[in-house]
N, C-alpha and C positions, 0 to 999 in steps of 0.2 A: 401139705402140698400148697405152694404158693397160687392161692387164685389171681383170675386176670385181674387188674385192676382196672378200676373205672373213673373217669376225671367228674371231678367236683362236681361238676356241671350238670351229668348225668345223672348222678347218685340222687333222685330224688322219688317219692313213692308216686304208683298211676296214680292216686284221690286228686294231689296237686298239680297234675299236669292241666292244659289247656282241654283234656281229655275229658277230666273228673271220674275217674273208674272208684269202682267200691270193692276192687278185688286185689288189692296187695297185701302181703301179709304186715299185719301189724301186731304189736304186742300188749296183751293187757295187763292191766294192771289186778294183778289177782292175789292182792297179799300185802306185808308189808313194806312199805317203799313202792320198789318200781317196778316188783310184779313179776311176771311169767307163768310157765304152764304152755300146755297146750301144744308143746314141741317147741316152744317158743315164737311161735306166730299167729296172732290171731286175723283173721280177716272183718273187716271194719264192716257195719252196717249188716243185714239178713238174706245177703245176696246167698244164691246155693253153695258155691264155694268155701261158704265156713264150714261145711262138712267135708271138706277136703284135706288130706294131708299134706300134699303134693302141690308146690307153687310154683313157679317158674322164675326166676328171678330177673325180670323183665327191667330195664332202664326207663327211661321217658326222655327223649330228647326230642326239645322244645325248637321254635324257629332259633334261639339265639344260642342253643348248646352244642355242641361236638358230640359226633357217633361213637363210643368206645371202640377203643383196638383191640387188638389179639392174636391169635394166631388164628384165630376164625372167628367170625362176627355172623350173629345172624339179626338181617334189621325185617323188622316186619315194619308194615305200611297199612293201617288200618284204615277204612274211608273213614269213620266215625265213632264216636263213645261206644253206641249202643249196639257195633258191630263187631268190637274188640270187648266187649262186655260178655258176652254171652259163647266166647271163642274159647274152645278146649285147648288152645293156646297157652292158657293162663295157666290151669293143671296138669299140662303133659308130662309124667313121671319120666319119660325119655329125653326131654328137653331140659328138667333138672336134674336128672344125671347127668350130663352128658356136658354140663354146664361148669363141672370140676375138669374139664379138660382145655382150660384157654378160650373157651367158645364166651363170645359176649354175646348180650344178648339184646337188644334194643326196639322198642317202641319208638318209630318218629311219629309224633303228632302230625293230623292234619295238615296245620298253618307251616308245617317248614317245607315247604315250595322247594328251596334252594337243596337239598339232600335228596326229595321226592324226582328232582329234574334230572340230580348226577344218574340217580338211578331206572328212570326212564319208568316212573311211576303217577298214573297222571291225577291231577290236580282230586279228583272227586273219585279216584279210584281205590283199590286195596292192592298189596302182594307181599311177597315174601323175599329177600337177596338172602343168599351164602354168598361171602366175602372171605379172599383171604388178608395176610398181614398187610398187604399191599392196597387195598379198598378194590381189588380186582374182582368182578363179578366169579363166580363157580358155578352157582345155579342160582334159578328160582323158580318160584310156585307161585303161577295167576290164579284167580279166583274160578275163572269158567262161570261167572253169574252168581254166585253164591260165596260168603265169606270163608276164609281161607280158614280149615281146620289145619287138625295139629298131626292126624298121618300123614300127610304127603313131605311136610315139613320136617319129621321125627326123619322119612326114611330119606329125604336130602344130606342132612347132618350128619345121620349116621352111616351113607357111605363115604363120605368125604373123607371121616374119621376112620373108616376102616381102611380104606385106600391105602392112607399115610399108617397106617399099623402096619399092613400087610410093605408096605415099601420099608418100614425100619425093622422087619423081621426081616427082608431078603440080605438086607445090609447088616445085619446081626451075623448071617451066616457065610454071608463073603468076608465078613473081620475076621472071623471062626477058621476061616479058609487059608485065610493069610497071614492065622498065626502056625497053623502047619507045617505054613509053606516060609516058617521063620522072617516073615517081611512084618516084623512087629510097629516099624512104622508107618507102614500104609493103616494094618489091625485099628493101631491106635486113634489117625485119622477117623477111618470110619466109627469107631465108638464112641468118638466127643462127639461129631454128627449126631448119634442117635441121642446123645446125651442133652445136648443143646434143644432137644426138641421130648426131656421129659414129661414135661406140664402134658401134651396131646398126645404120647403115646407111655405114658408112665410103667404099663409093667414090661414094656421091651428095655424101657432108656432103665430100670433097677437092673435088667440082666446085663448091662452093655457096662453099666458103674462095679458091677463084682468083678468083670473080668479086667476093665481097666485097673483097677486095684492091685489084682494080680499080676500085672505086665507092671506095674510100677508107678502108675499115672493114675489116681486115687484120686474123685472127683466129692466134694461136698454134696449129698445127698440127704441132706437135712432129716428134716419130718419122714421122707419118706425110707426110714432107715430103720421104723419100728411096724412101716407096710407088708401085710405078709403077701402083697401083688394079684391080692381077689380082684379080677375085674366085675363090675355089676352085670347078673342077668339080667337082661331087657328082650328077652322071648315075650312073644306078648302073651303067652300063657300066666308065664312067670309076674309079667306084670301085671295085669288083672286081679291076681292071686293076692299080690302084695298089696295092690291099691285098698282094694275090699277090705284086707285085713287092717291097714292102718286105719281106714276112715270108718270102719268100725270101735276101733280103739278111741279114736278121736272121738267119737259120738259118747261114747262110754265115761271118759275123761269131763267132757263137758257138762256131764251130768251126776257127778261127781262120785260114777264107781271108779275108783282108782285102781283097787284090784284087777279089775274087769279089763282096764286100760294097759297095766302093766302085762297083763297075760298075753295082751294081743300085740301090741308094742314086740315084747321079747321072739312072739311066732313069729312077724313079720321080717326080723333080721334074722332070722333061722333061713326062713323062705331064701331072703337073701345078703351072705354076711358083707357084702362087695358092695352096699347101699348104703350110705351115709343119715339117711332119711331117719328109717327106724332107731336105729342108734341114738341120732340125735334129738327126737322121742323119746327115749326109757331112759336118756340121761338128765333131760331135763323136767321128768316127773318124778323120778329119784332126787333132783336136787329140790325142787319148787313144793311137790306134791307128799312126798314120802320123807323126806331130810334125812337119806341116805347118803353121806355128801364122798363118804368114800366108793361108792359105783358108780354116783355121778361125776366123780371126776377120771374113775376110769373109763368110763363111757365115752366122754368126752375129749380126752387124751384120745381114742381111738378115732373121733372122726376128725381130730386135727391130724395123726400122721396118716389118715389115708386121702385118698385124689374124693374131696367132699365138694357138694356146690357150694355156692357161697351163700345161701342164707345156711345151710347147715353150719357150713365152718364160722359162723359167725354166732352163731346162738352158742356153739361151743365154747368160742373164747371168751365168751359172756358171760356163759357160766361159770367158768374157770376164772374169770377175773372179779366176782360178787363173792363166789367163795375164798377167794386170794382175800382181798379184801377186810374179809368177816375173820379170817385167823391172823390178819392185823401187817401183812405183808402191803402194806397202800400200795407203795410205788408199782411194784410188780401186778397189782393186780391194778390197778391206773392203766396200766400197759398192757395189755390183756385189752381191756375196754376198749383202748383205742386200735389195734389189732381187729377185732369184731368191726370197728365204722370202717376200717380200710378194708374187711372181706365184703360187707357188704351194710350199707348204713339201715339201724332198727331201731327206734322208738324206743324198747327198753332198753337200749342202752344206752340211748340220751337222756333218759329218763332216772336210770342209776347213778349216770355222773352226776344228773342234777339232784338226788337224794346223797351223796356223797361230798359235793361240794358245800350245801346245806348243812350239812353236819360238822363243816369242816368253819362254818358263819361265815362262805366267801358264796354271799348271796349272786354278788353279781355275777359270777360262771355260772354257777346254780340253776340261776336265771336264763339266761343265755342255752342252756341244756333243754330248758322245758320249753323256751321257744323251737328250737331246731325239731324234739321230738312232734314239737305239732306243725309244722312246717310239714313234715311227713304223712300226717296224716290228722288233716285239722278238727272233720267230722265226726273221727273214731270218737265213742263215747268214754274210755278209759285215758285217751289223752286228755279230754275235756274237762276229766272229775279229777287227773294229775296236775293240771296247770291248776285249778282253784283252790288247790293246798297253796300258791305261792300270791292268791289272788288277795288275802289281806294284808299281810305288809307290805302287797302293791297299794296298799290302798282303795280297791274295790272288795270293800265288803258286804254290797248288795249282790256284784256276783258271783260270790263264790257259794253266799246262801241259795240264791235260784239254782245253781248249779246240784247241790246238797240237798237239795230239795227235790228236783225234777229222779235223779236216782234213788234215791233213799232206799228205793226196794230192791236194789242189786245189791244180792249179796257177796260176791266178788269184789265188791268197792269197801266193803265196809271199814276197812284200815283206813283208805285214804280219805274217805268219808268220817272215819272218826277225828282226822288230823285236821278240816274244813273247819268242825264243829268246835273242835279245843282252840283254833287259833281266832274264831268268834267270841268265844266266852261262853257256849252251850256246853257247860261241864256235863250235867245228865246226860245232853243228848251223845256226847263224844262216849262218855264209858259205855252207853247200851251200845255206840256201837262196835264199839273194841272188843267187848264182852263177847257180842254177836260172830265179829269175827274168830276168835280165839275157840269157843265152842260149837258154831256152828258150821260157818269154813270152811278150817280148817281139822283133817281128820286125822291126823298123826302127830302124836307127842314130839318127836325129832322138831318137828316144823314150827311148832305152837313155842316150843321151846325156843329156837334159834328168832323167832316172832316177836316174843315176848320182852326179850333182853334188847332187840332192835327195839321195841317200843322205848324202855327203859332211856335209852340214848340218842332217842330222835327227839331235838330240839323241840319239834311240834307239842309235843304233852310236856311239855316244862311247866305247865300251872298244875297238870294232874299228876306230877310224881309223886308230892306228899302228901295222895288223899290214901285213905286208908283201901278205898274200894280197888284203886289203880295196884297198889301196891299186892294186893290178894291176888287180884287177876293174874300178874304176870312174877307170882311167887315162884312159879318153875322156869325162870329163864335161864339161859344157855349163859354161866357165869365164865365160862373160859373164851367167851368169842370177845376180841379184843375191841374194848372203844374207839373212837375215834380219838387222836390228838386234842 
């Protein structure tokens, strides 16, 4: 399902806004090249939300930017960075899930006086407004002396979506009555009206599309064709259970308990098959940690086919792109990366674009994508390490060495630390780190084989590739992987 598209100006992570938030999803460089894992999303720093599986796909609207549109939009006006950082609005499962239905979610910074004035938010105040596609206010949540929390915002948005779904169902019933009365033109008009809202009411719209086809007026349903029509269960009890299960799975994955993480993500996906987040986490685990790309592809295809939140969709499209490029279908894989960025911009996607173009020896493009990853989260340690892999060729070896030294104990960054040392000419240190990556960090042979081949193809290791130790430690490389042209 096509998600709400947001303006380029709005697609920046919270950490680079004037609020300087620490809580937006970023991607870990947890392996060869651009990285992945933990559901495709990692929270920078050591904030409590690092243990949260659900993150709301907020975009930031600064004073020079335009608020995103959509069938519906939620504009959050925090009074300060401190208020926003502690808010449950960052990790609401309900808001994350509902964002799949053409709902834009934007944080308006305190210094954006024009938008604050338009929606009657005091300069030092806070609040949330829900607006329609004409930017007219449908409802608002006032803080009442304390920071705005998620529950009243969830209720406001869910009530509006329920109202629209009820109206669509009533129109569908009326259209079926018109069919019984042989008034097919009127029925077609009503069904078409429902279909035009397919992003907001996908379950009702899919039924309308089926009837339109019978009437001889088919519509292009696209990805919805493969969706089973099940909507997410947002009951409080279900949400509590699935959030608890997902957070436990994330905690297990972070400490390398991959089997336990897989069990918990699978359990969560069974609790609510209509929620894309557990499917996305399971797919990314299979792709990045376990190396079962057949299963990963099937899971990512499910995410793309269902109404999925922008982050889940972006991670799934990135994963499909990464595997497609690995299989040698370069143009198709790059197209999937671009689709991922259009769904939601992730540092992971930019980093893997940098990996691709560096392997193609187009260093100018590679550096541009590194810069984009850093702009999304300049303080994230994984972004810093990845950027440092390019510092030597940019004539900044001392900076590269300083970053490698600062993060030398970070097990998950072993591959990229090895890249830095290889470029610096520290051959022994590079080989030691690369061995640590293959034998200590990675847990599954299927992943090792793919990343051993990636190391053999990686231009960063050109000075090592004739070394007996390098040849020995990459002996199980996946030779079926397509090399870069």
